[in-house]
C-alpha positions in Angstrom: 0.0 -0.2 -0.3 3.3 2.0 1.2 4.4 1.8 -2.6 1.5 1.9 -4.8 0.4 6.0 -2.6 4.1 7.4 -3.1 4.0 6.4 -6.8 1.0 8.1 -7.2 1.4 10.9 -5.5 5.7 10.6 -7.3 6.6 14.2 -7.2 11.0 14.6 -8.5 12.8 14.6 -4.6 14.2 18.6 -4.3 16.5 19.8 -1.9 15.6 23.3 -1.0 12.9 23.5 -3.8 15.8 24.6 -5.4 17.6 21.7 -6.9 15.7 18.8 -8.5 17.9 15.9 -8.3 18.7 13.9 -12.2 16.8 11.6 -13.2 19.2 8.8 -12.7 19.3 9.5 -8.9 15.9 8.3 -8.4 16.4 5.1 -10.5 19.1 4.4 -8.0 16.4 4.7 -5.6 13.4 3.3 -6.1 15.9 0.3 -7.6 17.0 -0.3 -4.5 13.2 0.3 -3.1 12.1 -2.6 -5.5 15.4 -5.5 -4.7 13.7 -5.6 -1.1 10.1 -5.4 -2.1 10.1 -7.8 -5.1 11.3 -10.7 -3.6 8.4 -12.4 -1.3 5.8 -12.0 -5.0 8.5 -13.6 -7.2 9.7 -15.9 -4.8 5.9 -16.4 -4.6 5.5 -16.8 -8.2 9.1 -18.7 -8.8 7.0 -21.4 -5.8 3.6 -21.5 -8.2 5.9 -21.4 -11.5 8.0 -24.9 -10.8 5.0 -27.3 -9.3 3.7 -29.0 -12.2 -0.6 -28.8 -10.0 -1.8 -25.7 -9.5 -3.6 -27.3 -6.1 -0.5 -29.1 -5.2 1.0 -25.8 -5.4 -1.7 -23.7 -3.2 -1.1 -26.2 -1.4 2.6 -26.5 -0.5 2.1 -22.5 -0.2 -0.5 -22.7 2.2 0.7 -25.2 4.3 2.1 -23.7 8.1 4.8 -26.2 8.9 4.7 -26.8 12.2 7.9 -27.5 14.3 8.5 -28.2 18.1 8.8 -24.2 18.6 5.9 -23.2 17.9 4.5 -25.9 20.4 3.6 -22.5 23.3 0.2 -22.0 20.5 -0.6 -25.0 19.7 -3.3 -27.0 22.7 -2.1 -29.8 24.3 -4.8 -32.3 21.6 -3.4 -30.6 19.0 0.9 -31.2 19.8 -0.1 -34.9 19.5 -2.1 -34.8 16.4 0.8 -33.2 14.3 4.5 -34.2 15.7 6.6 -37.5 16.8 7.2 -36.9 20.4 10.9 -36.1 21.4 13.3 -38.4 21.4 14.8 -38.8 25.3 17.7 -36.4 26.0 20.4 -38.1 27.0 21.3 -37.0 30.1 25.4 -35.9 31.9 
């Protein structure tokens, strides 16, 4: 949303209302901003295009992967269904 707001309300960058920065300076700034913003959409598109069937792609991308570090958010019943018990730790 913030990116679209800036694109719609874009004005060339100025300094003290007298100096207008060159176009290539704006281009470098937009390139740096887009380099961090495009990581997630590009990864999603790559993952969607890499799988064979769309339902398989969608299920893989939208199913959470739960690990032992997420157990504090689950009820004990859900924990028992999702994970195998941890192996016993050796005493030293």
